[in-house]
N, C-alpha and C positions, 0 to 999 in steps of 0.2 A: 503493500500501499504505500502510496507516495503522499509525502507532505507537502501540499501545494505553496504554503507560506516559505518553507525552506527553499524550495524549488524556485518560487519567484524572487526571493532575494538574491539567490545566487545568480540567477539569470539576469537580474537588473544590476548586479554587481559586475558581472562578466561585460555587460553592454557598457556600463558607464567606464570600465577599464580600457575597452577597446577605443571608445571615444575620445577618453582622456589621452591616451597615449598617441592616439591620432592627431590630436589637437597639438601635442608637444612635437610632434614630427613636423607636422606643418608650420608651425611656429618657427621652427629652425629654418625651414626652406624659405617662408614667406617674408620673414622681418628682413633679411638683406634686400630682397626684392623690392619691397616696399620704400625702403630707405633709398635705394638708386633711383627709383621713380619719383623720389621727392615728395612722397606723402607722409610727412613728419608727424601729423596729428596723432594717426593710429598707432604709430610706433612709439610714441613717448611712454604709454602704460605697457605695450607688449614687450618693450626692451628693459623696463624695470626689472629688478631683483624681486618685487613683490609679485610680480606675475609668476616668476618662476616658483616662488613659495605656493601661491595658489594652487597651482598645477600640481604640485606635490601633495597638498592637502586633499586633492581630488583623486590622483591617479594611486597612491599609496594605499588608501584605506580600500577602495573598492577592489584592488588586486588582491591584497591579504584577505578580505572577507570571500570573496569569490573562490580563491585557492584553497582556502581553509575548509569552505563548505564542500567544494567539489572533491579536492584530493582526500578529504576524510573518507569519502565513498568509494571513489573509482580507483584511489591508491597508485594512481599513474606518477612516477617520480619525475618523469620527464616535464610533466606540467609544472611540478614544483621547482623543479632546477632552471627551467627556463623563467618562471616567475620570480625566481628568488634573484638571479642574476639581472634580470630586467629592472626590477625593483632598486636593487643597490646601484645600477647604473644610472637610473634616473635620480636617485638620492645624491650620488657624487656629482653627476652633472649639474643638478640644481643648487648644489651648496658650495662646492669647493673647486671644482676642475677649472673654472675660469680663471681663478687667481693663480692655480697651480701650474697648468699646462696651457692656458690661452684659450680664446673663443673658439678656435677651430677645433680643437681637441674636445672642448665642451659640446660643439654641436654633433661631432661624430659620434660620442658616447651617447649622446641622447637619441640621436636617430636608430643607433644599434640597440640600445635599451628599449626604445619604443617598438621596434620590430620584434623584439624578444617577448615583451609583454602582449603585444598584439597575437603573437604565435601561441603564447601560454593561454591566454583567454580563449581564443578559438577552439583550441584543442580541448581545454575544460569544457566548454559548452558543448562541443561534440561527444565528448565521452559521457557527460551527463545526460545527454539526449539518448545514448545509444540503449539497446536492449540489455546490455551486460552490466550497466550501471544500475545499482539498487538506491539511487539518491534519495533521501528522505525515509528509507524504511527502518524500521526500529527491529 
């Protein structure tokens, strides 16, 4: 028997995680383009460190929740590994990499971490939708 509340929370968390990681990746790609095109108004907030902190507050909790609920049932360690490395990369990129290694390294790590998180969320979603997953059963 499935518990729809648990399934719904995990599904929403996976969706928010994919969306958040995608926004992070697009931010890394779009911000330099917007600056080159001379559109400074939208880049003021997007280039600010508060935006990076806001994104971490979105991406990390949704990832932890989705992976905790999903991996507890399907026990796929690849999802957990991809998710953990993706989260670690996002946290490093959003907090210290810019000062330590420069903006280019920060962007590369953010894009790689976002890709890992998206892959982990999609795999988590797929496994929890499969017949072999007993997500929500007691």
